[in-house]
DOTI-163382 format. One record per atom (N, C-alpha, C): atom name; y, x, z; residue in one letter; residue number from 1. Coordinates in Angstrom, 3 decimals. Atoms other than C-alpha are relative to their C-alpha. Example, Ala and Ser with C-alpha at 12.3 -4.5 7.8 and 13.67 -1.06 7.14 Angstrom:
// DOTI-163382
("N",(-1.190,0.890,0.000),"A",1)
("CA",(-4.500,12.300,7.800),"A",1)
("C",(1.200,0.900,0.000),"A",1)
("N",(-1.190,-0.820,-0.060),"S",2)
("CA",(-1.060,13.670,7.140),"S",2)
("C",(1.090,-0.770,0.730),"S",2)
END
This chain:
// DOTI-163382
("N",(0.227,-0.465,1.358),"M",1)
("CA",(78.221,32.810,-51.826),"M",1)
("C",(1.147,0.912,-0.403),"M",1)
("N",(-0.998,-0.956,0.447),"W",2)
("CA",(80.068,35.698,-53.390),"W",2)
("C",(0.717,-0.543,-1.216),"W",2)
("N",(-0.808,0.397,1.162),"R",3)
("CA",(82.888,34.889,-55.762),"R",3)
("C",(0.813,1.217,-0.426),"R",3)
("N",(-0.752,-1.185,0.447),"P",4)
("CA",(84.460,37.552,-57.929),"P",4)
("C",(1.495,-0.194,0.196),"P",4)
("N",(-1.462,0.000,-0.107),"L",5)
("CA",(88.052,38.456,-57.302),"L",5)
("C",(0.589,-0.021,-1.403),"L",5)
("N",(-0.622,-0.035,1.332),"P",6)
("CA",(90.475,37.987,-60.159),"P",6)
("C",(0.051,1.439,-0.517),"P",6)
("N",(-0.029,-1.329,0.613),"G",7)
("CA",(90.107,40.940,-62.511),"G",7)
("C",(-1.219,0.845,0.332),"G",7)
("N",(1.182,-0.775,-0.376),"A",8)
("CA",(86.696,42.047,-61.056),"A",8)
("C",(-1.253,-0.655,-0.569),"A",8)
("N",(1.086,0.760,0.613),"S",9)
("CA",(84.337,40.344,-63.504),"S",9)
("C",(-1.279,0.814,-0.180),"S",9)
("N",(1.181,-0.824,0.251),"G",10)
("CA",(81.889,43.289,-63.910),"G",10)
("C",(-0.896,0.179,1.204),"G",10)
("N",(0.801,-0.240,-1.197),"R",11)
("CA",(80.580,43.251,-60.313),"R",11)
("C",(-1.143,-0.990,0.187),"R",11)
("N",(1.016,1.028,-0.229),"A",12)
("CA",(78.496,40.059,-60.473),"A",12)
("C",(-1.402,0.465,-0.403),"A",12)
("N",(1.358,-0.454,0.342),"P",13)
("CA",(75.531,41.582,-62.404),"P",13)
("C",(-0.495,1.101,0.944),"P",13)
("N",(0.387,-1.078,-0.911),"V",14)
("CA",(75.517,44.633,-60.126),"V",14)
("C",(-0.429,-0.590,1.343),"V",14)
("N",(0.365,0.621,-1.271),"L",15)
("CA",(75.471,42.453,-57.010),"L",15)
("C",(-1.316,-0.760,-0.095),"L",15)
("N",(1.274,0.693,0.183),"A",16)
("CA",(72.602,40.393,-58.433),"A",16)
("C",(-1.165,0.982,0.081),"A",16)
("N",(1.043,-1.040,-0.052),"V",17)
("CA",(70.555,43.584,-58.896),"V",17)
("C",(-0.177,0.491,1.433),"V",17)
("N",(0.062,-0.465,-1.391),"V",18)
("CA",(71.424,44.796,-55.385),"V",18)
("C",(-0.649,-1.063,0.883),"V",18)
("N",(0.574,1.095,-0.783),"R",19)
("CA",(70.549,41.388,-53.918),"R",19)
("C",(-1.514,-0.086,-0.227),"R",19)
("N",(1.439,0.043,0.300),"A",20)
("CA",(67.147,41.379,-55.693),"A",20)
("C",(-0.722,1.189,0.636),"A",20)
("N",(0.597,-1.192,-0.625),"W",21)
("CA",(66.429,44.941,-54.507),"W",21)
("C",(-0.111,-0.188,1.505),"W",21)
("N",(-0.006,0.217,-1.448),"W",22)
("CA",(67.376,44.022,-50.933),"W",22)
("C",(-1.080,-1.016,0.394),"W",22)
("N",(1.028,1.005,-0.269),"H",23)
("CA",(65.099,40.968,-51.074),"H",23)
("C",(-1.393,0.637,-0.031),"H",23)
("N",(1.299,-0.679,0.074),"R",24)
("CA",(62.156,43.135,-52.173),"R",24)
("C",(-0.207,0.937,1.177),"R",24)
("N",(0.106,-0.931,-1.131),"C",25)
("CA",(62.865,45.735,-49.452),"C",25)
("C",(-0.283,-0.721,1.306),"C",25)
("N",(0.193,0.745,-1.244),"R",26)
("CA",(62.920,43.106,-46.737),"R",26)
("C",(-1.303,-0.780,0.014),"R",26)
("N",(1.307,0.635,-0.011),"G",27)
("CA",(59.491,41.831,-47.742),"G",27)
("C",(-0.137,-1.177,-0.933),"G",27)
("N",(0.109,1.092,0.961),"G",28)
("CA",(60.273,39.179,-50.309),"G",28)
("C",(-0.785,0.462,-1.201),"G",28)
("N",(0.809,-0.351,1.158),"L",29)
("CA",(58.067,39.086,-53.362),"L",29)
("C",(0.690,-0.504,-1.257),"L",29)
("N",(-0.696,0.380,1.225),"A",30)
("CA",(60.281,39.030,-56.418),"A",30)
("C",(-1.011,-0.153,-1.121),"A",30)
("N",(0.883,0.218,1.130),"G",31)
("CA",(58.525,37.613,-59.434),"G",31)
("C",(-1.276,-0.742,0.345),"G",31)
("N",(1.199,0.736,-0.377),"V",32)
("CA",(55.840,35.740,-57.462),"V",32)
("C",(0.302,-1.486,-0.086),"V",32)
("N",(-0.200,1.436,0.166),"E",33)
("CA",(55.397,32.102,-58.294),"E",33)
("C",(0.019,-0.707,1.346),"E",33)
("N",(0.011,0.782,-1.241),"P",34)
("CA",(56.172,29.536,-55.602),"P",34)
("C",(-1.404,-0.532,0.286),"P",34)
("N",(1.325,0.465,-0.397),"G",35)
("CA",(53.057,28.564,-53.674),"G",35)
("C",(-1.069,1.073,-0.044),"G",35)
("N",(0.974,-1.093,0.042),"A",36)
("CA",(51.339,31.928,-54.262),"A",36)
("C",(-0.229,0.525,1.416),"A",36)
("N",(0.307,-0.556,-1.309),"L",37)
("CA",(49.638,33.617,-51.323),"L",37)
("C",(0.930,1.163,0.315),"L",37)
("N",(-0.866,-1.127,-0.356),"P",38)
("CA",(51.860,36.036,-49.403),"P",38)
("C",(-0.792,1.315,0.010),"P",38)
("N",(0.612,-1.319,-0.022),"L",39)
("CA",(51.146,39.743,-49.549),"L",39)
("C",(-0.399,0.344,1.421),"L",39)
("N",(0.470,-0.378,-1.330),"E",40)
("CA",(49.021,40.836,-46.595),"E",40)
("C",(0.256,1.484,0.214),"E",40)
("N",(-0.219,-1.396,-0.372),"R",41)
("CA",(49.954,44.062,-44.829),"R",41)
("C",(-0.643,0.252,1.364),"R",41)
("N",(0.673,-0.103,-1.295),"P",42)
("CA",(47.288,44.430,-42.117),"P",42)
("C",(0.219,1.330,0.706),"P",42)
("N",(-0.216,-1.301,-0.625),"W",43)
("CA",(48.052,48.104,-41.508),"W",43)
("C",(1.278,0.039,0.834),"W",43)
("N",(-1.243,0.042,-0.774),"R",44)
("CA",(51.428,47.092,-40.025),"R",44)
("C",(-0.202,-0.621,1.381),"R",44)
("N",(0.280,0.623,-1.291),"R",45)
("CA",(49.748,45.351,-37.075),"R",45)
("C",(-0.925,0.889,0.811),"R",45)
("N",(0.968,-0.697,-0.833),"T",46)
("CA",(47.755,46.657,-34.146),"T",46)
("C",(-1.220,-0.904,0.171),"T",46)
("N",(1.241,0.760,-0.046),"W",47)
("CA",(44.117,45.581,-33.934),"W",47)
("C",(-0.826,0.337,1.233),"W",47)
("N",(0.746,-0.447,-1.170),"A",48)
("CA",(43.105,47.117,-30.596),"A",48)
("C",(-0.455,-1.155,0.890),"A",48)
("N",(0.338,1.129,-0.861),"H",49)
("CA",(42.987,43.700,-28.904),"H",49)
("C",(-1.256,-0.756,-0.446),"H",49)
("N",(1.154,0.746,0.518),"L",50)
("CA",(40.123,42.438,-31.089),"L",50)
("C",(-1.313,0.618,0.460),"L",50)
("N",(1.325,-0.549,-0.291),"P",51)
("CA",(36.496,42.770,-30.066),"P",51)
("C",(-0.588,0.637,-1.255),"P",51)
("N",(0.639,-0.647,1.139),"K",52)
("CA",(34.324,44.973,-32.279),"K",52)
("C",(-0.678,-1.026,-0.887),"K",52)
("N",(0.672,0.803,1.013),"R",53)
("CA",(32.918,43.463,-35.457),"R",53)
("C",(0.570,-1.413,-0.107),"R",53)
("N",(-0.688,1.290,0.064),"S",54)
("CA",(35.497,40.660,-35.456),"S",54)
("C",(1.280,0.158,-0.806),"S",54)
("N",(-1.273,0.017,0.719),"A",55)
("CA",(38.453,39.711,-37.633),"A",55)
("C",(1.041,-0.806,0.749),"A",55)
("N",(-0.956,0.750,-0.806),"G",56)
("CA",(40.103,37.665,-34.912),"G",56)
("C",(-0.486,-1.400,0.308),"G",56)
("N",(0.422,1.322,-0.466),"A",57)
("CA",(39.781,34.358,-33.118),"A",57)
("C",(0.305,-1.098,-1.018),"A",57)
("N",(-0.363,1.031,0.963),"D",58)
("CA",(41.454,32.440,-35.951),"D",58)
("C",(-0.845,0.043,-1.270),"D",58)
("N",(0.881,-0.102,1.160),"F",59)
("CA",(38.771,33.518,-38.473),"F",59)
("C",(-1.172,-0.951,0.193),"F",59)
("N",(1.097,0.966,-0.090),"T",60)
("CA",(36.301,30.689,-39.119),"T",60)
("C",(-1.228,0.552,-0.717),"T",60)
("N",(1.215,-0.411,0.718),"R",61)
("CA",(32.740,30.957,-40.419),"R",61)
("C",(0.239,-0.004,-1.501),"R",61)
("N",(-0.312,0.078,1.434),"A",62)
("CA",(34.039,29.895,-43.825),"A",62)
("C",(0.858,1.191,-0.425),"A",62)
("N",(-0.832,-1.167,0.304),"D",63)
("CA",(36.674,32.666,-43.692),"D",63)
("C",(-0.850,1.270,-0.103),"D",63)
("N",(0.890,-1.163,0.050),"Y",64)
("CA",(33.989,35.263,-42.902),"Y",64)
("C",(-0.846,-0.021,-1.266),"Y",64)
("N",(0.837,0.119,1.202),"A",65)
("CA",(31.772,33.970,-45.711),"A",65)
("C",(0.801,0.329,-1.255),"A",65)
("N",(-0.850,-0.276,1.168),"A",66)
("CA",(34.642,34.054,-48.223),"A",66)
("C",(0.378,1.476,-0.060),"A",66)
("N",(-0.366,-1.421,-0.035),"A",67)
("CA",(35.715,37.544,-47.102),"A",67)
("C",(-1.178,0.879,-0.408),"A",67)
("N",(1.185,-0.786,0.362),"R",68)
("CA",(32.161,38.865,-47.410),"R",68)
("C",(-0.348,-0.149,-1.476),"R",68)
("N",(0.258,0.206,1.434),"A",69)
("CA",(31.751,37.321,-50.874),"A",69)
("C",(0.969,0.823,-0.840),"A",69)
("N",(-0.991,-0.819,0.717),"R",70)
("CA",(34.995,38.957,-52.060),"R",70)
("C",(-0.316,1.487,0.161),"R",70)
("N",(0.333,-1.407,-0.256),"A",71)
("CA",(33.914,42.246,-50.453),"A",71)
("C",(-1.154,0.457,-0.874),"A",71)
("N",(1.144,-0.333,0.856),"R",72)
("CA",(30.637,42.166,-52.353),"R",72)
("C",(0.462,0.209,-1.442),"R",72)
("N",(-0.550,-0.151,1.351),"E",73)
("CA",(32.561,41.693,-55.621),"E",73)
("C",(0.773,1.311,-0.130),"E",73)
("N",(-0.787,-1.241,0.015),"V",74)
("CA",(34.922,44.555,-54.763),"V",74)
("C",(-0.931,1.207,-0.024),"V",74)
("N",(0.930,-1.126,-0.064),"A",75)
("CA",(32.055,46.893,-53.857),"A",75)
("C",(-0.766,0.162,-1.304),"A",75)
("N",(0.759,-0.064,1.255),"R",76)
("CA",(30.077,46.024,-56.961),"R",76)
("C",(0.866,0.514,-1.143),"R",76)
("N",(-0.911,-0.475,1.052),"A",77)
("CA",(33.092,46.543,-59.230),"A",77)
("C",(0.371,1.463,0.206),"A",77)
("N",(-0.368,-1.378,-0.299),"T",78)
("CA",(33.987,49.802,-57.480),"T",78)
("C",(-1.126,0.963,-0.345),"T",78)
("N",(1.138,-0.895,0.211),"L",79)
("CA",(30.503,51.308,-57.650),"L",79)
("C",(-0.505,-0.013,-1.434),"L",79)
("N",(0.597,0.137,1.324),"G",80)
("CA",(29.508,50.024,-61.071),"G",80)
("C",(-1.426,-0.512,0.148),"G",80)
("N",(1.306,0.659,-0.059),"E",81)
("CA",(26.234,48.328,-61.947),"E",81)
("C",(-1.138,0.946,0.388),"E",81)
("N",(1.112,-0.922,-0.283),"A",82)
("CA",(23.987,51.423,-61.800),"A",82)
("C",(-0.038,0.386,1.481),"A",82)
("N",(-0.028,-0.368,-1.418),"L",83)
("CA",(25.117,52.593,-58.349),"L",83)
("C",(-0.221,-1.206,0.905),"L",83)
("N",(0.215,1.203,-0.795),"W",84)
("CA",(25.206,49.012,-57.051),"W",84)
("C",(-1.500,-0.329,0.065),"W",84)
("N",(1.440,0.259,0.028),"A",85)
("CA",(21.577,48.512,-58.144),"A",85)
("C",(-0.747,1.022,0.862),"A",85)
("N",(0.634,-1.043,-0.816),"Q",86)
("CA",(20.605,51.834,-56.542),"Q",86)
("C",(0.214,-0.278,1.490),"Q",86)
("N",(-0.293,0.331,-1.394),"L",87)
("CA",(22.314,50.813,-53.280),"L",87)
("C",(-0.852,-1.179,0.458),"L",87)
("N",(0.803,1.161,-0.369),"Q",88)
("CA",(20.524,47.453,-53.279),"Q",88)
("C",(-1.484,0.368,0.121),"Q",88)
("N",(1.404,-0.404,-0.002),"R",89)
("CA",(17.184,49.129,-54.004),"R",89)
("C",(-0.327,0.914,1.185),"R",89)
("N",(0.275,-1.007,-1.028),"Q",90)
("CA",(17.425,52.076,-51.540),"Q",90)
("C",(0.581,-0.335,1.369),"Q",90)
("N",(-0.692,0.255,-1.255),"G",91)
("CA",(19.857,50.799,-48.920),"G",91)
("C",(0.999,1.087,0.363),"G",91)
("N",(-0.953,-1.084,-0.234),"Y",92)
("CA",(21.979,53.949,-49.176),"Y",92)
("C",(0.354,0.659,-1.327),"Y",92)
("N",(-0.365,-0.857,1.128),"L",93)
("CA",(23.776,56.241,-51.615),"L",93)
("C",(0.200,1.410,0.532),"L",93)
("N",(-0.224,-1.400,-0.346),"D",94)
("CA",(23.673,60.037,-51.436),"D",94)
("C",(1.095,0.550,-0.898),"D",94)
("N",(-1.118,-0.579,0.743),"V",95)
("CA",(26.921,61.738,-52.444),"V",95)
("C",(0.019,1.496,0.295),"V",95)
("N",(-0.006,-1.446,-0.241),"P",96)
("CA",(26.694,65.529,-52.915),"P",96)
("C",(1.420,0.505,0.262),"P",96)
("N",(-1.290,-0.604,-0.338),"S",97)
("CA",(29.496,67.614,-51.443),"S",97)
("C",(0.528,0.800,-1.177),"S",97)
("N",(-0.641,-0.829,1.022),"T",98)
("CA",(31.965,69.166,-53.858),"T",98)
("C",(0.563,1.273,0.626),"T",98)
("N",(-0.545,-1.161,-0.704),"H",99)
("CA",(33.083,71.673,-51.188),"H",99)
("C",(-1.074,0.976,0.470),"H",99)
("N",(1.053,-0.846,-0.551),"Q",100)
("CA",(29.741,72.991,-49.942),"Q",100)
("C",(-1.325,-0.325,-0.677),"Q",100)
("N",(1.285,0.247,0.657),"P",101)
("CA",(26.623,73.312,-52.099),"P",101)
("C",(-1.117,-0.191,1.036),"P",101)
("N",(1.120,0.264,-0.890),"G",102)
("CA",(23.491,71.916,-50.458),"G",102)
("C",(0.290,-1.029,1.078),"G",102)
("N",(-0.384,1.007,-0.981),"L",103)
("CA",(25.400,69.409,-48.308),"L",103)
("C",(0.099,-1.350,-0.705),"L",103)
("N",(-0.020,1.344,0.574),"T",104)
("CA",(24.951,65.687,-48.986),"T",104)
("C",(0.417,-0.996,1.072),"T",104)
("N",(-0.416,1.084,-0.890),"Y",105)
("CA",(26.604,62.647,-47.424),"Y",105)
("C",(-0.820,-1.233,-0.351),"Y",105)
("N",(0.755,1.226,0.219),"R",106)
("CA",(24.305,59.650,-47.024),"R",106)
("C",(0.825,-1.167,0.538),"R",106)
("N",(-0.824,1.149,-0.349),"L",107)
("CA",(26.335,56.436,-47.037),"L",107)
("C",(-0.859,-1.252,0.042),"L",107)
("N",(0.707,1.266,-0.173),"R",108)
("CA",(24.901,53.159,-45.732),"R",108)
("C",(1.007,-1.059,0.409),"R",108)
("N",(-0.939,1.086,-0.280),"V",109)
("CA",(26.649,49.813,-45.507),"V",109)
("C",(0.026,-0.287,1.505),"V",109)
("N",(-0.188,0.352,-1.399),"G",110)
("CA",(28.080,49.225,-42.026),"G",110)
("C",(-0.428,1.051,1.009),"G",110)
("N",(0.492,-1.047,-0.892),"R",111)
("CA",(26.771,52.515,-40.571),"R",111)
("C",(0.844,1.264,-0.134),"R",111)
("N",(-0.677,-1.297,0.077),"R",112)
("CA",(28.097,55.998,-39.864),"R",112)
("C",(-0.538,0.803,-1.177),"R",112)
("N",(0.405,-0.881,1.092),"I",113)
("CA",(27.932,58.675,-42.548),"I",113)
("C",(-1.000,1.012,0.560),"I",113)
("N",(0.989,-1.002,-0.410),"E",114)
("CA",(24.818,60.840,-42.242),"E",114)
("C",(0.208,1.262,-0.829),"E",114)
("N",(-0.168,-1.286,0.670),"V",115)
("CA",(25.266,64.528,-43.070),"V",115)
("C",(-1.380,0.625,-0.145),"V",115)
("N",(1.318,-0.571,0.268),"R",116)
("CA",(22.170,65.994,-44.721),"R",116)
("C",(0.188,1.352,-0.661),"R",116)
("N",(-0.116,-1.361,0.522),"C",117)
("CA",(21.732,69.695,-45.419),"C",117)
("C",(-1.328,0.453,-0.587),"C",117)
("N",(1.180,-0.599,0.608),"A",118)
("CA",(19.303,71.443,-47.733),"A",118)
("C",(-0.465,1.147,0.901),"A",118)
("N",(0.477,-1.120,-0.820),"P",119)
("CA",(17.099,74.120,-46.130),"P",119)
("C",(0.878,1.244,-0.192),"P",119)
("N",(-0.830,-1.197,0.034),"G",120)
("CA",(19.190,77.178,-45.250),"G",120)
("C",(1.493,-0.258,-0.041),"G",120)
("N",(-1.422,0.341,0.040),"V",121)
("CA",(22.519,75.315,-45.434),"V",121)
("C",(0.430,-0.474,1.386),"V",121)
("N",(-0.518,0.382,-1.315),"C",122)
("CA",(24.555,75.029,-42.238),"C",122)
("C",(1.057,-1.090,-0.156),"C",122)
("N",(-0.979,1.078,0.002),"S",123)
("CA",(26.508,71.874,-41.523),"S",123)
("C",(1.303,0.486,0.632),"S",123)
("N",(-1.273,-0.389,-0.620),"P",124)
("CA",(30.223,72.301,-40.783),"P",124)
("C",(0.285,-0.766,1.297),"P",124)
("N",(-0.190,0.791,-1.219),"W",125)
("CA",(29.828,69.794,-37.916),"W",125)
("C",(-1.144,0.246,0.966),"W",125)
("N",(1.062,-0.225,-0.997),"P",126)
("CA",(27.880,70.117,-34.665),"P",126)
("C",(-0.976,-1.173,0.137),"P",126)
("N",(0.842,1.188,-0.116),"A",127)
("CA",(26.337,66.632,-35.048),"A",127)
("C",(-0.326,-0.532,-1.395),"A",127)
("N",(0.433,0.443,1.330),"P",128)
("CA",(24.470,64.923,-37.912),"P",128)
("C",(0.672,-1.261,-0.542),"P",128)
("N",(-0.659,1.221,0.468),"Y",129)
("CA",(26.662,61.783,-38.140),"Y",129)
("C",(1.513,0.142,0.093),"Y",129)
("N",(-1.461,0.009,0.006),"L",130)
("CA",(30.326,61.266,-38.975),"L",130)
("C",(0.483,-1.427,0.161),"L",130)
("N",(-0.544,1.325,-0.247),"C",131)
("CA",(32.324,58.335,-37.710),"C",131)
("C",(1.399,-0.102,-0.598),"C",131)
("N",(-1.304,0.362,0.542),"I",132)
("CA",(35.184,56.906,-39.739),"I",132)
("C",(0.048,-1.516,0.027),"I",132)
("N",(-0.177,1.446,-0.077),"N",133)
("CA",(36.349,53.391,-38.905),"N",133)
("C",(1.271,-0.384,-0.734),"N",133)
("N",(-1.248,0.446,0.638),"P",134)
("CA",(38.891,51.366,-40.864),"P",134)
("C",(1.082,-0.266,1.050),"P",134)
("N",(-1.125,0.261,-0.896),"T",135)
("CA",(42.336,50.877,-39.338),"T",135)
("C",(0.041,-1.458,0.427),"T",135)
("N",(-0.022,1.435,-0.273),"Y",136)
("CA",(41.997,47.100,-39.505),"Y",136)
("C",(-1.342,-0.594,-0.438),"Y",136)
("N",(1.308,0.579,0.309),"P",137)
("CA",(38.990,44.744,-39.750),"P",137)
("C",(-0.209,-0.240,-1.493),"P",137)
("N",(0.393,0.190,1.398),"L",138)
("CA",(37.245,44.761,-43.130),"L",138)
("C",(-1.471,-0.397,-0.058),"L",138)
("N",(1.433,0.246,0.204),"P",139)
("CA",(33.944,43.391,-44.423),"P",139)
("C",(-0.725,1.325,-0.266),"P",139)
("N",(0.765,-1.247,0.092),"E",140)
("CA",(31.218,46.046,-44.331),"E",140)
("C",(-0.113,0.536,-1.424),"E",140)
("N",(0.201,-0.476,1.372),"E",141)
("CA",(30.607,46.201,-48.078),"E",141)
("C",(1.293,0.508,-0.620),"E",141)
("N",(-1.278,-0.479,0.521),"E",142)
("CA",(34.300,46.578,-48.879),"E",142)
("C",(0.326,1.371,0.569),"E",142)
("N",(-0.264,-1.307,-0.600),"F",143)
("CA",(34.676,49.447,-46.413),"F",143)
("C",(-0.971,1.044,-0.540),"F",143)
("N",(0.956,-0.914,0.614),"F",144)
("CA",(31.524,51.007,-47.874),"F",144)
("C",(0.558,0.543,-1.322),"F",144)
("N",(-0.594,-0.423,1.273),"A",145)
("CA",(33.272,51.087,-51.273),"A",145)
("C",(1.137,0.983,0.243),"A",145)
("N",(-1.081,-0.932,-0.354),"H",146)
("CA",(36.299,52.742,-49.633),"H",146)
("C",(-0.584,1.363,0.360),"H",146)
("N",(0.613,-1.265,-0.423),"L",147)
("CA",(34.088,55.371,-47.984),"L",147)
("C",(-0.591,0.757,-1.183),"L",147)
("N",(0.578,-0.645,1.176),"Y",148)
("CA",(32.266,56.055,-51.232),"Y",148)
("C",(1.072,0.747,-0.792),"Y",148)
("N",(-1.079,-0.646,0.761),"L",149)
("CA",(35.540,56.767,-53.028),"L",149)
("C",(0.590,1.184,0.757),"L",149)
("N",(-0.527,-1.115,-0.798),"Y",150)
("CA",(36.823,58.926,-50.164),"Y",150)
("C",(-0.929,1.203,-0.032),"Y",150)
("N",(0.946,-1.123,-0.017),"V",151)
("CA",(33.659,61.018,-49.980),"V",151)
("C",(-0.100,0.629,-1.381),"V",151)
("N",(0.112,-0.525,1.366),"R",152)
("CA",(33.461,61.355,-53.755),"R",152)
("C",(1.258,0.738,-0.454),"R",152)
("N",(-1.243,-0.530,0.563),"D",153)
("CA",(37.136,62.038,-54.485),"D",153)
("C",(0.893,0.735,0.990),"D",153)
("N",(-0.877,-0.604,-1.012),"R",154)
("CA",(38.790,63.095,-51.194),"R",154)
("C",(-0.807,0.565,1.165),"R",154)
("N",(0.854,-0.580,-1.031),"E",155)
("CA",(36.137,65.030,-49.330),"E",155)
("C",(0.797,0.817,1.004),"E",155)
("N",(-0.844,-0.772,-0.918),"D",156)
("CA",(38.836,67.262,-47.855),"D",156)
("C",(0.570,-0.883,1.109),"D",156)
("N",(-0.526,0.942,-0.992),"L",157)
("CA",(40.323,64.218,-46.107),"L",157)
("C",(-1.102,-0.459,0.956),"L",157)
("N",(1.132,0.393,-0.838),"V",158)
("CA",(36.912,63.092,-44.840),"V",158)
("C",(-0.320,1.115,0.989),"V",158)
("N",(0.291,-1.138,-0.886),"R",159)
("CA",(36.275,66.578,-43.427),"R",159)
("C",(1.040,0.128,1.106),"R",159)
("N",(-1.077,-0.140,-0.988),"R",160)
("CA",(39.614,66.465,-41.625),"R",160)
("C",(-0.004,-1.115,1.046),"R",160)
("N",(-0.149,1.126,-0.924),"V",161)
("CA",(39.467,62.992,-40.051),"V",161)
("C",(-1.296,-0.503,0.627),"V",161)
("N",(1.261,0.521,-0.516),"A",162)
("CA",(35.771,62.296,-39.473),"A",162)
("C",(-0.323,0.588,1.364),"A",162)
("N",(0.392,-0.428,-1.346),"A",163)
("CA",(34.565,62.459,-35.882),"A",163)
("C",(-1.512,0.203,0.030),"A",163)
("N",(1.449,-0.236,-0.075),"P",164)
("CA",(31.139,64.113,-35.513),"P",164)
("C",(-0.610,-0.771,1.176),"P",164)
("N",(0.681,0.790,-1.016),"Q",165)
("CA",(28.687,61.942,-33.559),"Q",165)
("C",(-1.472,0.400,0.037),"Q",165)
("N",(1.409,-0.415,-0.086),"P",166)
("CA",(25.214,62.825,-32.248),"P",166)
("C",(-1.002,-1.091,-0.363),"P",166)
("N",(0.933,1.082,0.311),"W",167)
("CA",(23.711,59.405,-33.055),"W",167)
("C",(0.615,-0.961,-1.013),"W",167)
("N",(-0.432,1.003,0.954),"D",168)
("CA",(23.891,56.657,-35.644),"D",168)
("C",(0.396,-1.266,0.744),"D",168)
("N",(-0.478,1.230,-0.633),"Q",169)
("CA",(25.660,53.415,-34.850),"Q",169)
("C",(0.733,-0.834,-1.046),"Q",169)
("N",(-0.776,0.878,0.875),"A",170)
("CA",(27.268,50.408,-36.532),"A",170)
("C",(1.489,0.320,0.166),"A",170)
("N",(-1.427,-0.246,-0.051),"L",171)
("CA",(30.939,50.799,-37.389),"L",171)
("C",(0.693,-1.089,0.812),"L",171)
("N",(-0.641,0.929,-0.924),"G",172)
("CA",(33.395,49.121,-35.022),"G",172)
("C",(0.984,-0.977,-0.608),"G",172)
("N",(-1.043,0.876,0.555),"R",173)
("CA",(36.064,47.589,-37.257),"R",173)
("C",(-0.455,-0.714,-1.258),"R",173)
("N",(0.500,0.742,1.150),"T",174)
("CA",(33.821,45.987,-39.844),"T",174)
("C",(-0.718,-1.250,0.488),"T",174)
("N",(0.721,1.229,-0.355),"F",175)
("CA",(32.239,42.554,-39.897),"F",175)
("C",(-0.885,-0.435,-1.134),"F",175)
END
């Protein structure tokens, strides 16, 4: 424990601030109540060892059910009631491009993005499907909400990272 030297009484508050900052930087959660769940940082791990459509061997059926229930809540809150109802009714959402008139992205839960073009509009990709997988395993509906926001708000990023694919397929890192 640090003890102030004689005549150095002003350093104790500064050291307390530095100590708290250092604790937060090293991964501690300042201000979190004891017994609270730790902060998950799945992007800091590698997931290549897992089989497709799996969250890992330690995930139980109850864990999958709970994760899917939370994902449904997240997706519904993200989309809003009108879009959520439309998705449940149709099975997809069409998001018009903000970069290219006549281009539409068809989003379906757990599937690749389908690129649809109006007559006379050329697609910027050589194939009709775009593949974007999450970095770490996520429930399908939660990743769908992520994709919706990316296509709606960050189409430039989608255009840069999406891999054109000639066929439709289920996504690999969702469950």
